[in-house]
All heavy atoms as an XYZ file, in Angstrom:
862
protein
N       0.861     -1.169      0.000
C       0.000      0.000      0.000
C       0.905      1.228      0.000
O       1.922      1.252      0.691
C      -0.890     -0.091      1.238
C      -1.357      1.190      1.809
S      -2.350      1.129      3.326
C      -2.532     -0.550      3.741
N       0.489      2.237     -0.746
C       1.339      3.423     -0.779
C       1.132      4.269      0.476
O       0.133      4.126      1.186
C       1.155      4.218     -2.083
C      -0.109      5.041     -2.119
O      -0.480      5.697     -1.159
N      -0.777      5.024     -3.266
N       2.074      5.137      0.731
C       2.076      5.911      1.973
C       0.884      6.856      2.076
O       0.354      7.073      3.161
C       3.390      6.686      2.124
C       3.587      7.284      3.499
C       3.585      6.249      4.617
O       4.199      5.198      4.510
N       2.871      6.533      5.698
N       0.437      7.422      0.952
C      -0.720      8.318      0.999
C      -1.965      7.575      1.467
O      -2.741      8.108      2.271
C      -0.971      8.954     -0.378
C       0.069      9.984     -0.728
O       0.738     10.549      0.129
N       0.222     10.235     -2.023
N      -2.163      6.367      0.984
C      -3.312      5.560      1.409
C      -3.163      5.191      2.881
O      -4.119      5.304      3.657
C      -3.467      4.294      0.536
C      -4.520      3.354      1.098
C      -3.795      4.679     -0.899
N      -1.976      4.776      3.289
C      -1.750      4.410      4.698
C      -2.034      5.612      5.606
O      -2.685      5.474      6.644
C      -0.326      3.898      4.913
C      -0.108      3.403      6.352
C       1.267      2.795      6.568
N       1.358      1.526      5.865
C       2.177      1.294      4.836
N       2.975      2.234      4.382
N       2.199      0.106      4.262
N      -1.571      6.788      5.211
C      -1.807      7.992      6.022
C      -3.301      8.303      6.113
O      -3.817      8.626      7.192
C      -1.062      9.193      5.440
C       0.448      9.087      5.583
O       0.935      8.229      6.360
O       1.149      9.867      4.901
N      -3.997      8.215      4.982
C      -5.436      8.483      4.956
C      -6.180      7.486      5.843
O      -7.017      7.874      6.664
C      -5.950      8.407      3.514
C      -7.439      8.589      3.394
C      -7.999      9.857      3.388
C      -8.287      7.482      3.291
C      -9.370     10.031      3.278
C      -9.657      7.645      3.184
C     -10.196      8.917      3.175
O     -11.558      9.084      3.077
N      -5.880      6.204      5.677
C      -6.569      5.180      6.461
C      -6.230      5.330      7.942
O      -7.102      5.181      8.800
C      -6.256      3.763      5.931
C      -6.818      2.685      6.850
C      -6.824      3.601      4.512
N      -4.993      5.667      8.244
C      -4.610      5.892      9.642
C      -5.448      7.012     10.252
O      -5.952      6.882     11.380
C      -3.114      6.230      9.745
O      -2.357      5.112      9.270
C      -2.702      6.551     11.172
N      -5.632      8.091      9.512
C      -6.459      9.204      9.997
C      -7.894      8.741     10.252
O      -8.476      9.032     11.304
C      -6.456     10.326      8.957
C      -7.352     11.487      9.303
C      -7.417     12.523      8.182
O      -6.467     12.628      7.388
O      -8.441     13.218      8.106
N      -8.451      7.983      9.320
C      -9.834      7.520      9.461
C      -9.974      6.465     10.556
O     -10.985      6.424     11.266
C     -10.361      6.988      8.130
C     -10.435      8.051      7.048
C     -11.270      9.238      7.489
C     -11.259     10.368      6.498
N     -12.010     11.544      6.971
N      -8.969      5.619     10.727
C      -8.990      4.630     11.806
C      -8.963      5.340     13.159
O      -9.684      4.957     14.089
C      -7.830      3.619     11.660
C      -7.610      2.828     12.939
C      -8.104      2.672     10.496
N      -8.168      6.391     13.270
C      -8.141      7.164     14.517
C      -9.489      7.833     14.781
O      -9.946      7.894     15.928
C      -7.003      8.169     14.503
C      -5.679      7.515     14.811
O      -5.559      6.744     15.767
N      -4.670      7.791     14.005
N     -10.143      8.331     13.726
C     -11.486      8.894     13.887
C     -12.454      7.818     14.364
O     -13.288      8.070     15.238
C     -11.980      9.487     12.566
C     -11.277     10.761     12.166
C     -11.714     11.278     10.799
O     -12.775     10.830     10.273
O     -10.992     12.128     10.251
N     -12.342      6.628     13.793
C     -13.195      5.511     14.196
C     -12.998      5.189     15.675
O     -13.975      5.009     16.416
C     -12.880      4.283     13.333
C     -13.681      3.022     13.601
C     -15.161      3.233     13.306
C     -13.130      1.878     12.762
N     -11.755      5.136     16.109
C     -11.465      4.824     17.515
C     -12.049      5.856     18.473
O     -12.428      5.525     19.592
C      -9.955      4.714     17.728
C      -9.305      3.445     17.198
C      -7.788      3.580     17.203
C      -9.753      2.233     17.996
N     -12.137      7.102     18.036
C     -12.663      8.175     18.889
C     -14.181      8.288     18.837
O     -14.771      8.995     19.653
C     -12.051      9.515     18.462
C     -10.573      9.608     18.745
C     -10.003     10.904     18.201
C      -8.483     10.898     18.335
N      -7.876     12.031     17.634
N     -14.808      7.621     17.890
C     -16.257      7.745     17.695
C     -17.022      7.073     18.830
O     -16.831      5.882     19.081
C     -16.656      7.137     16.366
N     -17.890      7.812     19.504
C     -18.679      7.200     20.584
C     -19.597      6.093     20.087
O     -19.958      5.205     20.853
C     -19.497      8.359     21.155
C     -19.129      9.576     20.407
C     -18.167      9.229     19.331
N     -19.955      6.124     18.817
C     -20.859      5.122     18.260
C     -20.131      3.878     17.747
O     -20.765      2.970     17.207
C     -21.685      5.748     17.124
O     -20.855      6.411     16.191
N     -18.828      3.802     17.938
C     -18.036      2.660     17.469
C     -18.138      1.512     18.477
O     -17.934      1.697     19.681
C     -16.576      3.071     17.301
S     -15.526      1.774     16.624
N     -18.437      0.318     17.975
C     -18.560     -0.857     18.849
C     -17.170     -1.370     19.255
O     -16.162     -1.052     18.632
C     -19.364     -1.961     18.167
S     -18.526     -2.767     16.790
N     -17.159     -2.190     20.270
C     -15.901     -2.718     20.815
C     -15.144     -3.554     19.784
O     -13.909     -3.471     19.696
C     -16.179     -3.549     22.063
N     -15.859     -4.345     18.996
C     -15.191     -5.195     18.010
C     -14.497     -4.369     16.937
O     -13.378     -4.692     16.524
C     -16.204     -6.155     17.358
C     -16.807     -7.152     18.319
C     -18.003     -6.615     19.112
O     -18.425     -5.450     18.909
O     -18.511     -7.365     19.956
N     -15.138     -3.300     16.500
C     -14.516     -2.424     15.498
C     -13.317     -1.696     16.096
O     -12.301     -1.501     15.426
C     -15.533     -1.435     14.943
N     -13.428     -1.304     17.358
C     -12.289     -0.641     18.008
C     -11.097     -1.589     18.087
O      -9.959     -1.180     17.852
C     -12.672     -0.133     19.403
C     -13.516      1.111     19.343
C     -13.750      1.708     20.708
C     -14.646      2.932     20.550
N     -14.463      3.925     21.553
N     -11.353     -2.845     18.413
C     -10.278     -3.831     18.472
C      -9.635     -4.015     17.104
O      -8.398     -4.005     16.975
C     -10.806     -5.174     19.007
O     -11.281     -4.982     20.344
C      -9.728     -6.244     18.997
N     -10.461     -4.172     16.062
C      -9.925     -4.338     14.708
C      -9.148     -3.108     14.268
O      -8.092     -3.216     13.634
C     -11.053     -4.636     13.727
N      -9.650     -1.935     14.627
C      -8.971     -0.680     14.273
C      -7.619     -0.576     14.977
O      -6.606     -0.229     14.349
C      -9.852      0.511     14.631
N      -7.583     -0.887     16.261
C      -6.317     -0.807     16.998
C      -5.331     -1.848     16.479
O      -4.135     -1.563     16.350
C      -6.548     -0.986     18.500
C      -5.293     -0.749     19.327
C      -4.741      0.651     19.150
O      -5.429      1.630     19.391
N      -3.492      0.765     18.708
N      -5.828     -3.036     16.170
C      -4.958     -4.070     15.609
C      -4.364     -3.613     14.278
O      -3.197     -3.892     13.984
C      -5.723     -5.385     15.426
C      -6.032     -6.067     16.736
O      -5.446     -5.772     17.770
N      -6.982     -6.983     16.706
N      -5.179     -2.904     13.469
C      -4.665     -2.392     12.197
C      -3.566     -1.356     12.446
O      -2.511     -1.405     11.815
C      -5.786     -1.798     11.337
C      -5.270     -1.413      9.996
C      -5.170     -2.226      8.907
C      -4.709     -0.158      9.618
N      -4.589     -1.536      7.861
C      -4.297     -0.264      8.279
C      -4.522      1.055     10.280
C      -3.714      0.792      7.580
C      -3.935      2.112      9.595
C      -3.538      1.971      8.256
N      -3.817     -0.447     13.367
C      -2.789      0.560     13.676
C      -1.499     -0.101     14.136
O      -0.409      0.304     13.722
C      -3.287      1.522     14.765
C      -4.318      2.559     14.349
C      -4.786      3.343     15.570
C      -3.772      3.492     13.283
N      -1.620     -1.113     14.981
C      -0.442     -1.810     15.506
C       0.319     -2.548     14.399
O       1.535     -2.704     14.483
C      -0.842     -2.802     16.600
C      -1.383     -2.115     17.850
O      -1.187     -0.886     18.020
O      -2.032     -2.810     18.658
N      -0.406     -2.987     13.368
C       0.219     -3.775     12.298
C       0.648     -2.934     11.096
O       1.400     -3.416     10.247
C      -0.749     -4.857     11.834
N       0.195     -1.696     11.012
C       0.496     -0.858      9.842
C       2.007     -0.755      9.634
O       2.762     -0.501     10.569
C      -0.115      0.534     10.009
N       2.407     -1.010      8.403
C       3.816     -0.923      8.053
C       4.633     -2.156      8.400
O       5.842     -2.172      8.219
N       3.961     -3.203      8.895
C       4.659     -4.446      9.257
C       4.202     -5.567      8.326
O       3.298     -5.383      7.506
C       4.376     -4.862     10.720
O       3.031     -5.355     10.806
C       4.570     -3.700     11.689
N       4.768     -6.739      8.520
C       4.357     -7.891      7.717
C       2.969     -8.401      8.115
O       2.415     -9.269      7.453
C       5.400     -9.008      7.805
C       5.624     -9.528      9.215
O       5.183     -8.887     10.190
O       6.258    -10.591      9.353
N       2.381     -7.856      9.162
C       1.030     -8.227      9.602
C      -0.041     -7.294      9.036
O      -1.228     -7.489      9.277
C       0.954     -8.219     11.128
C       1.877     -9.206     11.806
C       1.739     -9.232     13.335
N       1.182     -8.054     13.966
C       1.903     -7.038     14.486
N       3.211     -7.059     14.445
N       1.303     -6.004     15.045
N       0.371     -6.290      8.282
C      -0.570     -5.276      7.803
C      -1.676     -5.858      6.924
O      -2.853     -5.508      7.090
C       0.172     -4.187      7.042
C      -0.721     -3.065      6.579
C       0.065     -1.973      5.899
O       0.629     -1.109      6.605
O       0.121     -1.987      4.656
N      -1.343     -6.726      5.982
C      -2.354     -7.265      5.070
C      -3.429     -8.043      5.827
O      -4.627     -7.867      5.574
C      -1.699     -8.144      4.006
N      -3.011     -8.873      6.752
C      -3.988     -9.640      7.528
C      -4.839     -8.723      8.397
O      -6.063     -8.887      8.481
C      -3.299    -10.678      8.410
C      -4.287    -11.539      9.164
C      -3.635    -12.669      9.929
O      -2.553    -13.132      9.536
O      -4.231    -13.096     10.927
N      -4.216     -7.729      9.018
C      -4.966     -6.779      9.840
C      -5.929     -5.966      8.977
O      -7.043     -5.640      9.407
C      -4.005     -5.860     10.601
N      -5.521     -5.662      7.753
C      -6.400     -4.931      6.832
C      -7.619     -5.771      6.484
O      -8.753     -5.266      6.479
C      -5.647     -4.554      5.557
O      -4.645     -3.602      5.828
N      -7.415     -7.047      6.194
C      -8.544     -7.926      5.885
C      -9.498     -8.034      7.080
O     -10.723     -8.013      6.907
C      -8.047     -9.314      5.462
C      -7.452     -9.335      4.054
C      -7.157    -10.748      3.569
N      -6.111    -11.403      4.339
C      -4.810    -11.275      4.117
N      -4.379    -10.512      3.132
N      -3.932    -11.912      4.867
N      -8.949     -8.137      8.264
C      -9.784     -8.225      9.469
C     -10.569     -6.933      9.696
O     -11.754     -6.977     10.043
C      -8.926     -8.522     10.693
O      -8.354     -9.800     10.591
N      -9.910     -5.806      9.508
C     -10.575     -4.512      9.673
C     -11.707     -4.369      8.662
O     -12.832     -4.002      9.020
C      -9.566     -3.372      9.516
C     -10.142     -1.962      9.589
C     -10.748     -1.684     10.961
C      -9.061     -0.931      9.255
N     -11.437     -4.678      7.414
C     -12.462     -4.573      6.372
C     -13.649     -5.470      6.691
O     -14.804     -5.046      6.597
C     -11.857     -4.896      4.992
C     -10.921     -3.767      4.568
C     -12.944     -5.134      3.956
C      -9.996     -4.123      3.427
N     -13.386     -6.700      7.082
C     -14.470     -7.637      7.407
C     -15.324     -7.092      8.556
O     -16.564     -7.150      8.501
C     -13.901     -9.005      7.760
N     -14.681     -6.558      9.570
C     -15.423     -6.013     10.716
C     -16.258     -4.809     10.300
O     -17.435     -4.694     10.663
C     -14.463     -5.630     11.847
C     -15.152     -5.165     13.101
C     -16.048     -6.218     13.737
O     -15.677     -7.399     13.780
O     -17.141     -5.846     14.213
N     -15.670     -3.911      9.541
C     -16.402     -2.705      9.138
C     -17.567     -3.043      8.224
O     -18.635     -2.420      8.322
C     -15.460     -1.706      8.470
C     -14.329     -1.178      9.355
C     -13.503     -0.144      8.602
C     -14.845     -0.625     10.668
N     -17.387     -4.016      7.349
C     -18.482     -4.423      6.476
C     -19.644     -5.010      7.267
O     -20.798     -4.865      6.872
C     -17.995     -5.409      5.413
C     -17.154     -4.729      4.342
C     -16.581     -5.674      3.311
O     -16.431     -6.891      3.602
O     -16.260     -5.203      2.212
N     -19.350     -5.656      8.397
C     -20.413     -6.191      9.254
C     -21.096     -5.079     10.050
O     -22.288     -5.162     10.331
C     -19.856     -7.225     10.232
C     -19.554     -8.547      9.615
S     -19.164     -9.821     10.836
C     -17.686     -9.170     11.603
N     -20.321     -4.056     10.436
C     -20.820     -3.060     11.375
C     -21.475     -1.833     10.747
O     -22.353     -1.236     11.364
C     -19.675     -2.571     12.271
C     -19.154     -3.656     13.186
O     -19.808     -4.694     13.337
O     -18.060     -3.458     13.752
N     -21.040     -1.439      9.567
C     -21.560     -0.201      8.993
C     -23.075     -0.325      8.801
O     -23.577     -1.361      8.370
C     -20.822      0.169      7.694
C     -21.108      1.620      7.331
C     -21.118     -0.815      6.583
C     -20.172      2.182      6.267
N     -23.786      0.721      9.158
C     -25.252      0.687      9.163
C     -25.811      1.262      7.862
O     -25.681      2.463      7.614
C     -25.775      1.504     10.349
C     -27.279      1.640     10.405
S     -28.165      0.125     10.805
C     -27.765     -0.056     12.528
N     -26.418      0.420      7.042
C     -27.097      0.950      5.854
C     -28.203      1.918      6.294
O     -28.830      1.727      7.342
C     -27.688     -0.284      5.176
C     -26.860     -1.425      5.699
C     -26.494     -1.034      7.106
N     -28.448      2.931      5.495
C     -29.420      3.948      5.878
C     -30.813      3.346      6.100
O     -31.522      3.763      7.020
C     -29.414      5.129      4.865
C     -30.031      4.746      3.553
C     -30.072      6.343      5.454
N     -31.183      2.342      5.317
C     -32.483      1.696      5.538
C     -32.527      0.998      6.899
O     -33.568      0.989      7.558
C     -32.795      0.694      4.423
C     -33.180      1.376      3.119
O     -33.703      2.515      3.159
O     -32.959      0.781      2.053
N     -31.412      0.421      7.316
C     -31.338     -0.209      8.632
C     -31.447      0.817      9.749
O     -32.079      0.568     10.779
N     -30.842      1.974      9.544
C     -30.929      3.062     10.528
C     -32.376      3.495     10.702
O     -32.863      3.618     11.828
C     -30.071      4.243     10.065
C     -30.186      5.523     10.892
C     -29.600      5.314     12.279
C     -29.496      6.669     10.172
N     -33.056      3.703      9.585
C     -34.454      4.132      9.635
C     -35.308      3.072     10.335
O     -36.116      3.390     11.213
C     -34.985      4.417      8.211
C     -34.228      5.598      7.596
C     -36.490      4.672      8.231
C     -34.405      5.735      6.095
N     -35.119      1.824      9.951
C     -35.904      0.733     10.540
C     -35.638      0.601     12.032
O     -36.572      0.457     12.824
C     -35.600     -0.579      9.821
N     -34.358      0.663     12.431
C     -34.045      0.509     13.848
C     -34.591      1.674     14.662
O     -35.203      1.480     15.712
C     -32.536      0.373     14.078
C     -32.204      0.197     15.532
C     -32.510     -0.972     16.187
C     -31.614      1.223     16.251
C     -32.245     -1.135     17.540
C     -31.344      1.073     17.596
C     -31.650     -0.111     18.253
N     -34.390      2.888     14.169
C     -34.872      4.055     14.915
C     -36.391      4.026     15.056
O     -36.927      4.488     16.061
C     -34.419      5.338     14.231
N     -37.075      3.454     14.086
C     -38.524      3.381     14.139
C     -39.068      2.179     14.874
O     -40.285      2.049     15.033
N     -38.175      1.328     15.353
C     -38.622      0.119     16.057
C     -38.797      0.378     17.545
O     -38.329      1.385     18.090
C     -37.592     -0.996     15.861
O     -36.416     -0.730     16.614
N     -39.437     -0.573     18.198
C     -39.607     -0.473     19.646
C     -38.240     -0.482     20.351
O     -38.032      0.251     21.316
C     -40.476     -1.623     20.157
C     -40.882     -1.447     21.607
C     -41.936     -2.453     22.034
O     -42.902     -2.672     21.280
O     -41.771     -3.008     23.144
N     -37.317     -1.296     19.850
C     -35.971     -1.331     20.445
C     -35.290      0.024     20.299
O     -34.623      0.489     21.230
C     -35.133     -2.423     19.790
N     -35.447      0.655     19.144
C     -34.865      1.985     18.940
C     -35.445      3.001     19.903
O     -34.713      3.825     20.476
N     -36.740      2.940     20.109
C     -37.405      3.848     21.046
C     -36.910      3.596     22.463
O     -36.676      4.543     23.229
C     -38.941      3.715     20.946
C     -39.639      4.469     22.075
C     -39.423      4.214     19.591
N     -36.721      2.330     22.827
C     -36.234      2.009     24.169
C     -34.818      2.529     24.390
O     -34.490      3.001     25.465
C     -36.279      0.503     24.416
C     -37.676     -0.027     24.599
C     -37.710     -1.534     24.791
O     -36.741     -2.233     24.502
N     -38.830     -2.040     25.276
N     -33.983      2.442     23.359
C     -32.592      2.875     23.501
C     -32.470      4.394     23.457
O     -31.780      4.995     24.281
C     -31.710      2.224     22.419
C     -31.576      0.734     22.714
C     -30.340      2.892     22.331
C     -30.888     -0.063     21.639
N     -33.137      5.019     22.482
C     -32.955      6.449     22.265
C     -34.008      7.318     22.932
O     -33.809      8.531     23.061
C     -32.970      6.765     20.762
C     -31.897      6.076     19.980
C     -32.225      5.202     18.960
C     -30.554      6.295     20.242
C     -31.245      4.564     18.221
C     -29.562      5.671     19.518
C     -29.903      4.798     18.501
N     -35.142      6.734     23.319
C     -36.280      7.531     23.758
C     -37.105      7.890     22.534
O     -36.584      7.966     21.417
N     -38.393      8.135     22.742
C     -39.307      8.339     21.618
C     -38.919      9.540     20.757
O     -38.882      9.451     19.522
C     -40.742      8.490     22.131
N     -38.614     10.661     21.382
C     -38.309     11.866     20.606
C     -37.020     11.705     19.798
O     -36.978     11.997     18.594
C     -38.200     13.086     21.528
C     -37.948     14.367     20.764
C     -37.895     15.595     21.665
O     -38.252     15.504     22.863
O     -37.492     16.646     21.147
N     -35.976     11.222     20.440
C     -34.693     11.052     19.741
C     -34.808      9.998     18.647
O     -34.266     10.182     17.557
C     -33.580     10.682     20.722
C     -32.233     10.506     20.050
S     -31.636     11.988     19.221
C     -31.042     12.914     20.604
N     -35.515      8.908     18.920
C     -35.697      7.876     17.896
C     -36.406      8.465     16.681
O     -36.035      8.192     15.537
C     -36.482      6.691     18.465
N     -37.410      9.292     16.921
C     -38.111      9.953     15.820
C     -37.194     10.870     15.042
O     -37.246     10.921     13.805
N     -36.338     11.586     15.766
C     -35.373     12.482     15.102
C     -34.372     11.689     14.270
O     -34.016     12.101     13.162
C     -34.633     13.332     16.131
C     -35.517     14.355     16.809
O     -36.594     14.681     16.323
N     -35.070     14.857     17.948
N     -33.921     10.575     14.801
C     -32.955      9.744     14.074
C     -33.609      9.152     12.830
O     -33.004      9.141     11.746
C     -32.375      8.642     14.993
C     -31.497      9.284     16.082
C     -31.585      7.623     14.184
C     -31.076      8.332     17.186
N     -34.832      8.671     12.958
C     -35.537      8.119     11.795
C     -35.737      9.198     10.734
O     -35.531      8.947      9.536
C     -36.878      7.515     12.221
N     -36.113     10.398     11.155
C     -36.297     11.505     10.203
C     -34.976     11.844      9.527
O     -34.926     12.082      8.309
C     -36.871     12.725     10.921
N     -33.904     11.869     10.297
C     -32.580     12.137      9.726
C     -32.212     11.047      8.725
O     -31.669     11.341      7.648
C     -31.531     12.234     10.839
C     -30.142     12.459     10.342
N     -29.753     13.630      9.748
C     -29.061     11.650     10.330
C     -28.485     13.544      9.389
N     -28.040     12.346      9.740
N     -32.500      9.817      9.057
C     -32.240      8.713      8.144
C     -33.003      8.869      6.835
O     -32.450      8.630      5.754
N     -34.247      9.299      6.928
C     -35.032      9.519      5.707
C     -34.436     10.661      4.875
O     -34.416     10.589      3.642
C     -36.502      9.783      6.052
C     -37.225      8.517      6.536
C     -38.715      8.722      6.698
N     -39.065      9.653      7.769
C     -39.193      9.328      9.046
N     -39.016      8.075      9.439
N     -39.520     10.236      9.938
N     -33.932     11.687      5.552
C     -33.264     12.788      4.837
C     -31.997     12.287      4.142
O     -31.736     12.656      2.996
C     -32.908     13.914      5.805
C     -34.089     14.675      6.335
C     -33.715     15.639      7.465
O     -32.511     15.752      7.806
O     -34.631     16.269      8.014
N     -31.233     11.470      4.841
C     -30.026     10.898      4.233
C     -30.380     10.082      2.999
O     -29.743     10.207      1.947
C     -29.278     10.011      5.235
C     -28.567     10.679      6.392
C     -28.055      9.631      7.374
C     -27.440     11.541      5.884
N     -31.403      9.250      3.134
C     -31.814      8.398      2.018
C     -32.271      9.247      0.835
O     -31.899      8.971     -0.311
C     -32.914      7.444      2.469
C     -33.325      6.466      1.385
C     -34.315      5.454      1.909
C     -34.653      4.476      0.790
N     -35.455      3.362      1.282
N     -33.050     10.277      1.112
C     -33.533     11.156      0.045
C     -32.377     11.846     -0.672
O     -32.451     12.124     -1.867
C     -34.506     12.185      0.609
N     -31.300     12.092      0.061
C     -30.119     12.738     -0.521
C     -29.207     11.730     -1.222
O     -28.168     12.110     -1.759
C     -29.348     13.489      0.564
N     -29.578     10.449     -1.191
C     -28.805      9.435     -1.883
C     -27.750      8.735     -1.047
O     -26.951      7.963     -1.576
N     -27.750      8.985      0.264
C     -26.761      8.340      1.129
C     -27.026      6.843      1.203
O     -28.170      6.389      1.194
C     -26.800      8.942      2.531
N     -25.954      6.099      1.286
C     -26.047      4.644      1.386
C     -25.982      4.192      2.848
O     -26.565      3.182      3.215
C     -24.896      4.027      0.593
C     -24.938      2.536      0.470
C     -23.833      2.022     -0.442
C     -23.871      0.517     -0.531
N     -22.827     -0.011     -1.402
N     -25.253      4.950      3.664
C     -25.003      4.560      5.051
C     -25.367      5.666      6.028
O     -25.434      6.847      5.662
C     -23.517      4.221      5.252
C     -23.057      3.057      4.423
C     -22.191      3.230      3.360
C     -23.504      1.768      4.701
C     -21.766      2.159      2.590
C     -23.088      0.684      3.938
C     -22.221      0.886      2.884
O     -21.819     -0.181      2.124
N     -25.525      5.270      7.263
C     -25.655      6.183      8.387
C     -24.463      7.138      8.361
O     -23.386      6.783      7.887
C     -25.653      5.352      9.677
S     -25.474      6.274     11.213
N     -24.649      8.340      8.883
C     -23.543      9.301      8.884
C     -23.013      9.601     10.282
O     -22.339     10.608     10.485
C     -23.943     10.586      8.170
C     -25.044     11.363      8.881
O     -25.701     10.805      9.788
O     -25.261     12.534      8.512
N     -23.289      8.712     11.243
C     -22.703      8.897     12.574
C     -21.180      8.836     12.430
O     -20.665      8.370     11.411
C     -23.215      7.841     13.552
S     -22.468      6.208     13.350
N     -20.425      9.309     13.414
C     -18.962      9.312     13.282
C     -18.355      7.945     12.974
O     -17.438      7.846     12.154
C     -18.485      9.851     14.635
C     -19.618     10.713     15.110
C     -20.861      9.997     14.637
N     -18.871      6.885     13.581
C     -18.307      5.550     13.324
C     -18.607      5.090     11.903
O     -17.723      4.577     11.211
C     -18.838      4.537     14.337
N     -19.837      5.274     11.458
C     -20.188      4.845     10.097
C     -19.490      5.714      9.052
O     -19.066      5.196      8.014
C     -21.700      4.861      9.908
S     -22.556      3.510     10.773
N     -19.357      7.007      9.309
C     -18.671      7.880      8.361
C     -17.205      7.479      8.213
O     -16.682      7.392      7.091
C     -18.788      9.336      8.808
N     -16.541      7.194      9.321
C     -15.145      6.756      9.259
C     -15.047      5.390      8.584
O     -14.152      5.160      7.761
C     -14.532      6.707     10.663
N     -15.977      4.502      8.908
C     -15.978      3.173      8.289
C     -16.157      3.267      6.785
O     -15.450      2.596      6.022
C     -17.100      2.311      8.881
O     -16.866      2.059     10.249
N     -17.083      4.101      6.340
C     -17.319      4.267      4.899
C     -16.070      4.797      4.210
O     -15.706      4.331      3.121
C     -18.508      5.201      4.666
N     -15.394      5.742      4.840
C     -14.172      6.304      4.252
C     -13.081      5.237      4.139
O     -12.380      5.157      3.124
C     -13.687      7.488      5.087
N     -12.955      4.402      5.159
C     -11.960      3.322      5.126
C     -12.326      2.309      4.044
O     -11.471      1.877      3.270
C     -11.840      2.650      6.512
C     -11.268      3.631      7.538
C     -10.972      1.384      6.429
C     -11.458      3.209      8.985
N     -13.603      1.942      3.990
C     -14.036      0.948      3.009
C     -13.878      1.443      1.575
O     -13.719      0.636      0.660
C     -15.476      0.511      3.294
C     -15.639     -0.336      4.553
C     -17.125     -0.547      4.878
C     -14.908     -1.663      4.432
N     -13.895      2.756      1.372
C     -13.635      3.299      0.039
C     -12.216      2.950     -0.439
O     -11.963      2.908     -1.640
C     -13.814      4.813      0.028
C     -15.252      5.253      0.065
C     -15.409      6.751      0.115
O     -14.401      7.486     -0.018
O     -16.545      7.216      0.284
N     -11.332      2.701      0.493
C      -9.943      2.354      0.165
C      -9.692      0.850      0.245
O      -8.552      0.405      0.210
C      -8.975      3.079      1.112
C      -9.074      4.594      1.070
C      -8.639      5.121     -0.273
C      -8.652      6.647     -0.270
N      -8.332      7.180     -1.595
N     -10.764      0.078      0.340
C     -10.677     -1.367      0.520
C      -9.705     -2.023     -0.475
O      -8.837     -2.803     -0.076
C     -12.063     -1.965      0.380
C     -12.144     -3.457      0.376
C     -13.596     -3.899      0.201
C     -13.705     -5.385      0.064
N     -15.101     -5.823     -0.007
N      -9.863     -1.742     -1.748
C      -9.020     -2.393     -2.767
C      -7.554     -2.010     -2.637
O      -6.686     -2.778     -3.038
C      -9.541     -2.086     -4.154
C     -10.874     -2.752     -4.416
O     -11.205     -3.770     -3.814
N     -11.668     -2.159     -5.285
N      -7.292     -0.848     -2.097
C      -5.897     -0.419     -1.922
C      -5.298     -0.954     -0.633
O      -4.078     -0.974     -0.479
C      -5.824      1.104     -1.945
C      -6.263      1.678     -3.295
C      -6.452      3.159     -3.260
O      -5.435      3.880     -3.233
O      -7.622      3.610     -3.235
N      -6.155     -1.377      0.300
C      -5.694     -1.916      1.578
C      -5.216     -3.359      1.448
O      -4.344     -3.786      2.184
C      -6.783     -1.867      2.623
C      -7.018     -0.523      3.296
C      -8.298     -0.550      4.103
C      -5.850     -0.176      4.182
N      -5.842     -4.112      0.541
C      -5.498     -5.539      0.442
C      -4.882     -5.869     -0.898
O      -4.748     -5.103     -1.766
C      -6.715     -6.434      0.686
C      -7.922     -6.000     -0.139
C      -7.070     -6.436      2.147
C      -9.118     -6.874     -0.006
């Protein structure tokens, strides 16, 4: 991988690690990638990171469905769940494919470099 891609992905991985919406498994994969970057373990860590992010990134339709569900209401509260669902519909109308929370935004940016990572 060239240095420009490594620098970009490193920046996005650090954003992912700082995102309050990032799950523990993604944080582990992200930290493992940082630890392996520039070593002979980088390719394997890249594959693991990509696999984790592909499982975790929230499609906008999933965001809308979850926010509108009873579980979403229980987690976020009725008003916030409604706001999140409305935001999801706005994202979808604008052509977004994924949720735009900090974790999903960083994940999407990393996944855009998927072919250059492996």
